[in-house]
C-alpha positions in Angstrom: 15.6 43.6 -66.3 18.9 45.2 -65.4 19.7 47.3 -62.3 19.9 51.0 -62.9 23.3 52.5 -62.8 23.9 54.8 -59.9 27.3 56.0 -61.1 26.1 59.4 -62.4 23.3 60.2 -60.0 23.4 63.4 -58.1 21.4 64.8 -55.2 19.6 67.0 -57.8 18.3 63.8 -59.6 16.3 62.8 -56.6 12.5 63.1 -56.9 11.1 63.7 -53.4 7.6 63.1 -54.7 8.4 59.7 -56.1 5.8 57.2 -54.9 3.9 54.2 -56.1 0.9 55.6 -54.3 0.6 58.8 -56.5 -2.9 59.0 -58.0 -4.3 56.2 -55.8 -4.4 58.0 -52.5 -6.4 61.0 -51.3 -4.4 64.2 -52.2 -4.5 65.4 -48.6 -3.1 62.1 -47.3 -0.5 62.2 -50.0 0.5 65.7 -49.1 0.9 64.7 -45.4 2.9 61.6 -46.4 5.2 63.6 -48.6 5.7 66.2 -45.8 6.7 63.5 -43.3 8.9 61.8 -45.9 10.7 65.2 -46.4 11.8 65.1 -42.8 12.9 61.5 -43.3 14.9 62.6 -46.3 16.6 65.3 -44.2 17.5 62.7 -41.5 18.9 60.4 -44.2 21.1 63.2 -45.6 22.3 64.0 -42.1 23.2 60.4 -41.4 25.2 60.2 -44.7 27.2 63.3 -43.8 27.7 62.1 -40.3 28.9 58.7 -41.5 31.3 60.4 -44.0 32.8 62.5 -41.1 33.0 59.4 -38.9 34.9 57.5 -41.7 37.3 60.4 -42.2 38.2 60.1 -38.5 38.5 56.4 -38.6 40.8 56.6 -41.7 43.1 58.8 -39.7 43.0 56.2 -36.9 43.9 53.5 -39.6 46.8 55.6 -40.8 48.1 56.1 -37.2 47.7 52.3 -36.5 49.5 51.4 -39.7 52.3 53.9 -39.1 52.9 52.4 -35.6 52.2 48.8 -36.6 49.2 48.5 -34.4 46.5 45.8 -35.2 43.5 47.0 -37.3 41.0 45.8 -34.8 40.7 46.6 -31.1 38.3 44.1 -29.5 38.2 45.7 -26.1 37.4 49.1 -27.6 34.7 47.6 -29.9 33.1 45.8 -26.9 33.0 49.0 -24.9 31.6 50.9 -27.8 28.8 48.3 -28.3 27.9 48.5 -24.6 27.9 52.3 -24.8 25.8 52.4 -27.9 23.3 49.9 -26.5 22.9 52.1 -23.4 22.5 55.2 -25.6 19.9 53.4 -27.7 17.9 52.4 -24.6 17.9 56.0 -23.3 16.8 57.2 -26.8 14.0 54.5 -27.0 15.7 52.8 -29.9 15.9 49.0 -30.1 19.4 48.2 -28.6 19.7 45.1 -30.8 19.2 47.2 -33.9 21.8 49.8 -32.6 24.3 46.9 -32.0 23.8 45.5 -35.5 24.3 48.9 -37.0 27.5 49.5 -35.0 28.8 46.0 -35.8 28.4 46.8 -39.5 30.2 50.1 -39.1 33.0 48.4 -37.1 33.5 45.7 -39.7 33.8 48.3 -42.4 36.3 50.3 -40.3 38.4 47.2 -39.7 38.3 46.4 -43.4 39.6 49.9 -44.2 42.2 49.6 -41.5 43.4 46.4 -43.0 43.7 47.9 -46.4 45.6 50.9 -45.0 47.9 48.6 -43.1 48.6 46.5 -46.2 49.3 49.6 -48.3 51.5 51.0 -45.6 53.5 47.7 -45.5 53.8 47.7 -49.3 55.2 51.3 -49.2 57.6 50.3 -46.5 58.7 47.2 -48.5 58.9 48.8 -52.0 59.1 52.6 -51.4 56.3 53.0 -53.9 53.4 55.1 -52.7 50.0 53.7 -54.1 47.5 56.0 -55.7 44.1 56.0 -54.0 41.1 55.2 -56.3 38.6 58.0 -57.1 36.1 56.6 -54.7 38.6 56.5 -51.9 37.9 52.8 -51.2 41.0 51.2 -52.7 44.1 51.7 -54.6 44.6 51.7 -58.4 48.4 51.4 -58.4 51.5 53.4 -58.1 51.9 56.9 -59.7 54.1 55.2 -62.4 51.3 52.7 -63.3 49.1 55.6 -64.3 51.4 56.7 -67.1 51.0 55.2 -70.6 53.8 54.4 -73.0 53.1 57.6 -75.0 53.4 59.8 -71.9 49.7 60.2 -71.3 47.8 59.0 -68.3 45.4 56.1 -67.6 43.1 58.3 -65.6 
């Protein structure tokens, strides 16, 4: 069995009533379950948008660091952030170990992005060619010249 492709899914394709329990659970229990899950879905959407905004800000940090030849990682800042997040988690009655794992994952992604930004900035400085960002914003597909075909069309 192959994995379903998520490339063309949209928010509208989501079925909030999707469940393996449909038909096997009392309808009143199912209605309550779906109501609670609706709130969870709203939280998940909020988390995605918050993460998107956070990564927009960290991309700006990565560009600033690359421009001024600063290292992609800042261990002292990361340590302070982890301590701060653990304290916030405790005050919110969230498992601090979980909060730390979550922040460590985010930090590793941010550092990866900062390294890519730094490498592309170095390449621009060395060659003068500005790379073209991929459609998903996660990498580079080449220089503007590499997107033009021999017959004058584009590779997009």
